[in-house]
N, C-alpha and C positions, 0 to 999 in steps of 0.2 A: 504494500500500500504506500509506503514511503517513497518508493521509486516512482510510483504514479504521480504523487504530489510534486516531486521534482520535475517530472516530465511535463506536467501541466502548468508549471509555474504557479502553484497554489500559494496562498498567503503564507509568509514565513511564520507568522504566529500560529496558524493552524498546524503547520508542519511540526513546530516545536512542541505543541500540546500533544499531538499524536505520538511523536517520538518519545516524549517523557512518559506518557501513559504506557507505551509498550515496554520501556525499560522498567517501570514500576511493576508491571505484571510479571516480567521475567524474574525480578528480584523476589517478589512474593512467592512465585512458583518454586524457586530454589530453597527459600526458607521453609516453606511448607513441606517440600520433599524431605529435607534433612530432619525436620521435626517428626514426621510420620515414620521415617526410617529408624529413628531412635526408639520409637515406641516398642514395647515388648522385649527390650534387650535385658532388663533386669527381672529375673525369675522371682516369683513370690510377692511382687508388688501388686496391690489392687489396681484395677483399671482406673478408678477415680483419682488415685494418686498420680498415676502416669499421665492421665489427661490434664490434671492440674499443673504438673511439671511441664508438659508440652505447651500449654497455654502461656505459662510464665516465660518459658524460653522464647517462644514466638514474640511475646510482648517486649521482652528485653531487646531482642535483635531488632525488632521493628522500630522501637523508640530510639535505640542507639543509632541505627542507620539514619533515621530522620534527623536526629541532632547533628550527626556528622555532615549530612547533606546541607542542612540549613546553615551551619557554621561555615562550611566551605563556600557556599553561595554568598554569604555575607562578606567573607574575606575577599573573594574575587570582585564583588561589587565595590568594596572599599578601595581595592587596589586599582 
């Protein structure tokens, strides 16, 4: 889709929004894959405990990535 936007000389802001959204989706997919892959690794843990740990890990990675991205954007905008 991004190649079509370039070919049609679409609005640069639209291109940026779609590009950012696709990167965001890829990042969420990677984090979710790793989170689900780690489920069931520890024998004897109840499912509710594993699920809570998975939600916590996902939240920490999500918020940490968001902060890193926001701080990087602010730094670049300042420079």
